[in-house]
C-alpha positions in Angstrom: 117.6 30.0 19.0 119.3 27.7 16.5 117.9 27.7 13.0 118.5 24.7 10.8 118.8 25.6 7.1 118.1 22.7 4.8 119.6 22.9 1.4 122.5 23.3 -1.0 125.9 24.8 -1.1 127.5 25.1 -4.5 130.2 27.0 -6.5 129.0 29.8 -8.7 131.5 30.5 -11.5 130.5 34.0 -12.6 131.2 35.8 -15.8 131.7 39.3 -14.4 130.4 41.3 -17.3 127.2 41.2 -19.3 126.8 38.7 -22.2 123.9 37.5 -24.3 124.7 33.8 -24.0 127.0 31.4 -22.1 129.1 30.8 -25.2 130.1 34.5 -25.2 131.6 34.3 -21.8 135.4 34.6 -21.9 136.3 34.1 -18.2 134.6 33.0 -14.9 135.4 33.8 -11.3 134.5 31.4 -8.5 132.1 32.6 -5.8 130.3 31.0 -2.9 126.8 30.0 -3.8 123.6 28.0 -3.1 120.5 29.6 -1.7 120.4 27.8 1.7 124.1 28.3 2.3 123.9 32.0 1.4 121.0 32.5 3.7 122.8 30.7 6.5 126.0 32.8 6.1 124.0 36.0 5.9 122.2 35.2 9.1 125.3 34.0 10.9 127.1 37.3 10.0 124.3 39.1 11.9 124.8 37.0 15.0 122.3 34.2 14.5 123.0 30.6 15.6 122.6 28.8 12.3 123.3 25.2 11.1 123.3 23.9 7.6 122.1 20.4 6.7 123.3 19.2 3.4 126.6 18.2 1.8 129.2 18.5 -0.9 131.5 16.1 -2.7 134.9 15.0 -1.4 136.7 17.2 -3.9 138.6 20.5 -3.9 135.5 22.6 -4.4 133.6 20.7 -1.7 136.4 21.4 0.9 136.5 25.0 -0.3 132.8 25.5 0.4 133.0 23.7 3.8 135.9 25.8 4.8 134.1 29.0 3.9 131.0 27.9 5.9 133.1 27.0 8.9 134.9 30.4 8.8 131.6 32.2 8.7 130.4 30.4 11.9 127.8 28.2 10.4 127.3 25.0 12.4 128.1 21.9 10.2 127.2 19.0 12.5 124.9 17.7 9.7 126.8 18.8 6.7 128.5 15.9 5.0 131.5 15.6 2.6 131.7 12.6 0.3 129.2 9.9 -0.5 128.3 9.4 -4.1 128.0 13.1 -5.0 130.2 15.6 -6.7 130.1 19.2 -5.7 127.8 21.1 -8.1 129.2 24.0 -10.0 127.0 26.6 -11.7 128.2 28.7 -14.6 126.5 32.1 -14.2 126.1 34.7 -16.9 124.4 38.0 -16.6 122.5 40.0 -19.1 122.4 43.8 -19.4 119.8 44.1 -16.6 122.0 42.1 -14.2 119.7 39.1 -14.4 121.4 35.7 -14.0 121.3 32.6 -16.1 122.6 29.4 -14.5 124.0 26.3 -16.1 124.7 23.7 -13.4 127.1 20.8 -13.8 127.7 17.9 -11.4 125.0 16.7 -8.9 121.7 18.4 -8.7 121.8 21.1 -5.9 120.7 19.4 -2.7 121.3 15.9 -3.9 123.7 15.3 -1.0 120.8 15.7 1.4 119.6 12.2 0.6 122.7 10.8 2.3 121.7 12.2 5.7 118.7 9.9 5.9 117.5 9.4 9.5 120.2 11.7 10.8 118.0 14.6 9.7 115.7 13.9 12.6 118.6 14.6 15.0 119.3 17.8 13.2 115.7 19.0 13.5 115.5 18.0 17.2 118.7 20.0 17.9 117.2 23.1 16.3 114.5 25.6 17.3 113.4 26.6 13.8 113.7 25.4 10.2 114.5 27.1 6.9 113.8 25.3 3.6 113.5 26.1 -0.1 112.5 24.2 -3.2 116.1 23.3 -4.1 115.8 20.1 -2.1 112.3 19.3 -3.3 113.0 18.5 -6.9 114.6 15.1 -6.6 112.8 12.3 -4.8 115.5 11.3 -2.2 116.2 14.8 -1.0 112.5 15.7 -1.2 111.6 12.9 1.2 114.2 14.0 3.6 113.2 17.7 3.4 109.5 17.0 3.8 110.2 14.7 6.8 112.2 17.4 8.4 109.4 19.9 7.8 106.8 17.6 9.3 108.9 16.9 12.3 109.5 20.5 13.0 105.9 21.4 12.6 104.8 18.5 14.9 107.1 19.9 17.5 105.7 23.4 17.2 108.9 24.8 15.7 108.5 27.7 13.2 109.2 26.9 9.5 110.4 29.5 7.0 109.8 28.7 3.4 111.6 30.4 0.4 110.1 28.9 -2.7 113.2 29.9 -4.8 111.5 28.5 -7.9 114.1 27.5 -10.5 111.6 26.1 -12.9 114.2 24.7 -15.3 115.0 22.1 -12.6 111.5 20.8 -12.6 109.7 18.6 -15.2 106.9 21.1 -15.3 105.7 24.3 -13.7 102.6 22.6 -12.4 104.7 20.0 -10.7 106.8 22.7 -9.0 103.7 24.6 -7.9 102.0 21.5 -6.5 105.0 20.4 -4.4 106.0 23.8 -3.2 102.4 24.9 -2.7 101.9 22.0 -0.3 104.6 23.5 1.9 102.8 26.8 2.4 100.2 25.8 5.0 101.5 26.2 8.5 104.7 28.1 7.5 105.6 30.9 9.9 106.9 32.9 7.0 106.8 32.5 3.2 109.3 34.8 1.6 109.1 34.9 -2.2 109.6 37.3 -5.1 106.7 38.6 -7.1 107.2 36.1 -9.9 107.2 33.2 -7.6 104.1 34.4 -5.8 102.4 34.8 -9.1 103.2 31.2 -10.1 102.0 29.8 -6.7 98.8 31.8 -6.6 97.9 32.9 -10.1 97.5 36.5 -8.8 99.2 39.2 -10.8 99.0 41.9 -8.1 101.5 41.3 -5.3 99.1 42.3 -2.6 96.5 39.9 -3.9 99.2 37.1 -4.2 100.2 37.7 -0.6 96.6 37.5 0.5 96.2 34.2 -1.4 99.3 32.8 0.4 97.9 33.8 3.7 94.6 32.2 2.8 96.5 29.0 1.9 97.8 28.8 5.5 101.0 30.9 5.7 101.2 33.0 8.9 103.2 35.8 7.4 104.3 36.6 3.9 107.1 38.8 2.6 107.3 39.5 -1.1 110.3 41.2 -2.7 109.5 43.5 -5.6 112.9 44.2 -7.1 113.7 47.9 -7.3 110.2 48.6 -5.9 111.2 47.2 -2.4 109.1 44.7 -0.6 105.8 44.1 1.2 104.8 42.3 4.4 101.4 40.9 5.1 99.9 38.7 7.9 99.5 38.8 11.6 98.4 42.5 11.6 101.9 43.5 10.5 101.1 44.9 7.0 104.0 47.0 5.8 105.2 48.3 2.4 108.9 49.2 2.1 110.3 51.3 -0.7 113.2 50.1 -2.7 116.8 51.4 -2.1 118.6 52.9 -5.1 121.3 50.6 -6.4 123.5 50.1 -9.5 123.1 46.4 -10.0 125.6 44.2 -11.7 124.4 40.8 -10.4 121.0 40.1 -8.8 121.7 36.4 -8.0 121.9 36.8 -4.3 119.5 39.6 -3.6 116.6 37.5 -2.4 118.8 35.4 -0.2 120.2 38.5 1.4 116.7 39.6 2.3 115.9 36.2 3.7 119.1 36.0 5.7 118.5 39.4 7.4 114.9 38.5 8.3 115.9 35.0 9.6 118.6 36.6 11.8 116.1 39.1 13.2 113.6 36.3 14.0 116.2 34.1 15.6 117.5 36.9 17.8 113.9 37.6 19.1 112.6 34.1 19.5 110.6 34.4 16.3 108.8 37.5 17.5 106.6 38.4 14.5 107.1 42.2 14.9 110.8 41.6 14.1 109.7 41.1 10.5 108.2 44.6 10.3 111.1 46.2 12.1 113.8 44.7 10.0 112.2 44.7 6.6 113.7 48.0 5.6 117.2 46.8 6.6 116.6 43.6 4.7 115.6 45.5 1.5 118.7 47.6 1.8 120.9 44.6 2.2 119.2 43.0 -0.9 120.0 46.2 -2.9 123.6 46.2 -1.7 123.9 42.5 -2.8 123.1 43.4 -6.4 126.0 45.8 -6.6 128.6 43.0 -6.3 129.3 39.8 -8.3 128.4 36.7 -6.5 125.9 36.1 -3.7 128.3 37.1 -0.9 131.1 39.6 -0.5 
């Protein structure tokens, strides 16, 4: 099965030691970034047939990202270079708990998606499943393209995986983010979120209660990552709790994307057989833990 990932690729310039503020950073190292691109590469490394719909600028960083995606085996039939966008660059600093703070320059992540227009319909038709996140729901042009892709996939009976990936600083308000992303929960085959995102979407403090709320809202399956405490799966009679894997984190930027990529690959290999989620969740949690022990989303 081919899975179409809709979203952004960007350059993460990472300060590879803890600082309290961006102005304290003395050097940055370029790393491959962008949630959808990282998920696509992670899934491709595990044998999944994955395509990425999006784009970058016709500049040095854009060609660098495209070359990396091509080398990793991600299909790029609907990944464009050029147009009116510049490749976004995120300056990433990390605090003493390995938590990232991002300052993005250039186009908003996912802005290139608006240039695909009606070509997105062809991308959805050529795929068997769809992955999306909120990165392409913030701005109006890319939101319209993303929601049209979601509606087309669901109308064709193709499974949709939603990772909220809530970066609230990109939105005009928390309520606006919750409203737009919440409307994408009903009908999703899988909603994969972290505990904080689930709390924002449901108002529930307890992760199990938040997962139940997302299921009640129409998600078929829910996976919530709980940081060092592991993850939980709810829905479809597949309830499972997985303990965290010990790690020495330096950068937690790509941990959630690693989990999503592992699960997406397992689903794609099995024709979106739901039990694959329960079977592969421990491996996904372990991969997420390993991702925190390196700088950048991908090794």
